[in-house]
Phi, psi and omega in degrees: 000133178269176185300314182298318180294321179295319178300321179299318180293323179294319178302315179298318180292319178296318179298318180293328183279350180054054178289163174257137180245119181189018181237043178122342177228169183235358183204169186294326180293310179299322179296318180295318179296317179304313182290310185294311179297323180294315179296320183276352180071031180268132177297132182293344177265005183295150177303152179297345180303331181296338181296340181273356181291134180282134179285140172282164180297325179293317177298318180300317181294316179298318180294317180301321180297315181292319180298317180297318178294321179299322183277309188283326183254354180059035179280129177301146182301324180303322178286325179293326181267344188060032176205149177214159180249138181211127179054031177088004182240148177270138180229151168293139181219128174207183190288005174285343182209163178299151173294130180300128180198012186290141174294351175302337176306319181295324178295318180298314183292337178264010182057035178054043183307132179073353179263320182249132179282328180225164179293132180288143176264330181227136183225139172246123171262099185269139189059053195287340184057233179282000172087010187296323182294309182293319181292320177298321177296318178296327179288329181276333178242106191296333185253000185289144173259129186234134171252134175253120183238135177204152179283331189270116180296331178295315178298320179294329174297319176293319178300320179296320176299322179286327173300314180293322179302319184262003175054049180242022183298338179285343184236352183233127178230160180253148179224123173279119187205136170279096190051242187266006190300329180246022179259129184231020182235167170251149187231150174288331185212130171247123177250134187212130172234079187278169169300134180213019180263129178289157179299323179294316179294323182300323182299332184254008177293152174303154186300333180303323180287336179288349176281343181272158179294124182300331180299337179271354184242311193274139183215141180289181180055050179057030178092001187252355187303309182286314176306321180290320176301319181294317178298325182290325190254342191299325182303330181287350184237016177246145171295166186304320180261018185284171183217144172256129172239120187224136176267131175232005172053228183289351177278359182302316183297316180295320179296316180296323179291322182291326182239068186297331184276351183274126184277066177303136171265109180269119189278148178250150187230140179282335185254017178095159182110154180200183177075030177245126182248159174225135175219140178280165178300320180295320179294319178298322177290317184299322184255020182300327178298325178296315184287340178277000000 
């Protein structure tokens, strides 16, 4: 069996298993290619000619094992491969942190077009998980200094591995912090993808999400407890012309309803995704009474 034929069989099995796609792919074919190419070490940009390569028995066995785990245990492919792609860069990925998938990647790749007047010199990736947002920003801006902050030491261990993977240790450091509790600097830009899933919503999520650390997903107050704390405190950690960009996903509607007078800028994306807001330091100060 060649690579293309094997991918066809995987697509059929994935379709029959009614898997959920939301960790880097959107359909069974892309998921199958992601898994097969990843296991075989094939560049995703490789010519289609590679599809005609005949699989060895050892490759076939390795692939069967991963496919079976994807189906029977609902493990995301990123965890099966221990790698994920974000903003054009490869990262280590495992169950210590969420699989990278934020639409903030598109903002990074566009250099935050129309959002930032000047290139940021200092950036905080708050609730950083495995560090993909902050490290990708450091890769796009060669001189920027980035802090990665998270409450979970396990996630920070993964972030450190990714810092070393991309050789950005001279410009990127990790801070264990409960939100801003251990932050003592001001930043031109704060990027944040905090937990924002309510406990009720978490119960009905597809099983694939249950493979991820709940600490990175679930949040009290109907998913708004941490986002509201961040809105309340962020102005104190931003430079005068600084900006907060935060993802709140499906909690966006509830957040907007709760703070009707706040002029959230809800960002739009060409590659899909929603629920990402932007507020300037001045706006956060102006509406601080609302968040309190």
